[in-house]
LUMKOLTOR-215909 format. One line per 8 residues: their letters; for each residue y, x, z of N, C-alpha, C, CB. Coordinates in steps of 0.02 Angstrom, whole numbers, plus 50000, padded with zeros to 5 digits. Glycine has a CB too. Layout:
<sites>
A> Y/X/Z/Y/X/Z/Y/X/Z/Y/X/Z  ...
</sites>
This chain:
<sites>
LWAKRIFK> 49470/49499/49933/49487/49561/49899/49557/49582/49920/49482/49552/49822  49567/49645/49928/49630/49674/49951/49688/49654/49906/49624/49750/49953  49679/49656/49841/49733/49640/49794/49754/49566/49800/49712/49655/49722  49707/49522/49809/49723/49451/49817/49764/49439/49880/49660/49408/49818  49748/49476/49932/49785/49469/49995/49858/49490/49985/49752/49510/50051  49868/49544/49949/49936/49567/49935/49972/49516/49891/49935/49636/49901  49938/49490/49841/49969/49441/49795/49993/49380/49833/49919/49421/49741  49954/49358/49882/49970/49297/49920/50020/49309/49976/49907/49268/49948
TKPNRAIS> 50034/49372/49992/50080/49388/50046/50152/49369/50028/50076/49462/50064  50184/49332/50072/50253/49313/50061/50299/49371/50081/50271/49248/50102  50355/49378/50047/50401/49432/50065/50424/49426/50138/50463/49432/50019  50429/49482/50172/50450/49483/50241/50526/49488/50244/50416/49542/50280  50558/49434/50262/50631/49433/50263/50659/49473/50322/50656/49360/50268  50617/49491/50370/50640/49527/50429/50648/49602/50415/50591/49517/50486  50624/49626/50359/50630/49697/50342/50703/49711/50324/50582/49717/50284  50730/49763/50353/50801/49778/50342/50813/49799/50270/50824/49833/50390
EDFKTDVK> 50873/49784/50246/50893/49803/50178/50894/49879/50170/50961/49774/50161  50912/49915/50223/50913/49988/50220/50843/50015/50208/50942/50017/50284  50794/49987/50244/50725/50010/50236/50700/49995/50166/50679/49976/50289  50714/49935/50141/50694/49916/50073/50725/49964/50022/50715/49844/50057  50788/49980/50032/50823/50026/49986/50791/50095/49987/50897/50031/50004  50773/50119/50047/50740/50184/50053/50674/50186/50015/50728/50202/50126  50635/50133/50022/50570/50130/49988/50581/50125/49912/50529/50069/50013  50627/50084/49891/50641/50078/49819/50664/50144/49790/50693/50023/49807
TIFHHLTK> 50703/50181/49827/50727/50246/49804/50669/50294/49793/50776/50276/49855  50620/50292/49836/50562/50336/49829/50522/50319/49768/50518/50332/49892  50513/50254/49754/50470/50232/49699/50507/50215/49635/50432/50172/49722  50572/50224/49631/50610/50199/49574/50588/50227/49506/50682/50214/49584  50561/50286/49505/50542/50318/49441/50473/50297/49417/50545/50393/49448  50435/50261/49458/50368/50241/49438/50369/50175/49400/50323/50234/49500  50323/50170/49351/50314/50105/49319/50272/50062/49366/50279/50113/49249  50270/49999/49350/50230/49952/49389/50156/49975/49390/50236/49880/49361
DELIEKML> 50131/49994/49331/50061/50016/49327/50049/50079/49368/50041/50029/49254  50096/50127/49366/50088/50188/49406/50088/50172/49480/50144/50237/49389  50132/50128/49501/50135/50109/49572/50070/50075/49594/50195/50063/49585  50044/50030/49552/49981/49997/49568/49924/50047/49573/49964/49943/49514  49921/50095/49526/49868/50145/49528/49872/50188/49591/49872/50191/49466  49933/50206/49610/49941/50247/49670/49924/50208/49733/50013/50273/49675  49944/50145/49736/49927/50103/49794/49852/50094/49799/49963/50034/49789  49819/50082/49743/49747/50073/49743/49712/50137/49765/49723/50052/49674
ADHLQESV> 49733/50194/49738/49703/50258/49757/49712/50271/49832/49735/50316/49717  49771/50256/49859/49784/50265/49930/49739/50219/49971/49858/50252/49946  49734/50156/49950/49692/50108/49986/49619/50131/49986/49698/50038/49954  49594/50153/49930/49525/50176/49926/49514/50238/49970/49505/50192/49853  49562/50284/49969/49557/50343/50011/49556/50324/50085/49615/50392/49997  49599/50278/50105/49600/50255/50174/49534/50221/50193/49659/50207/50185  49505/50184/50146/49442/50150/50159/49386/50201/50171/49423/50104/50100  49386/50254/50131/49335/50306/50138/49344/50341/50205/49339/50357/50080
LSTNTSEK> 49406/50358/50222/49419/50391/50286/49400/50346/50345/49493/50410/50292  49414/50282/50339/49397/50234/50392/49321/50229/50399/49427/50166/50377  49286/50227/50343/49213/50222/50344/49183/50285/50375/49186/50211/50273  49209/50343/50355/49183/50406/50382/49195/50411/50457/49215/50466/50347  49253/50389/50480/49269/50390/50552/49222/50344/50591/49342/50371/50563  49209/50285/50562/49165/50237/50595/49094/50264/50601/49164/50170/50557  49070/50297/50549/49002/50323/50549/48996/50380/50600/48982/50348/50480  49047/50421/50607/49045/50477/50654/49044/50454/50726/49104/50524/50643
SK> 49074/50397/50740/49078/50372/50808/49015/50337/50831/49137/50326/50816  48967/50327/50787/48905/50293/50805/48858/50337/50844/48869/50267/50744
</sites>
């Protein structure tokens, strides 16, 4: 499951502090639940787009 994979992912220490700060700035006003809902919605949308693209190429 996608969520379990994210849960088990270790933090990437190679990501620059500037990049982390930029991302945190964008999401700072969201609650944890709001962020999870948005990430899930985005993931599902990407899955649908990926599925539609795969079917069209057959």
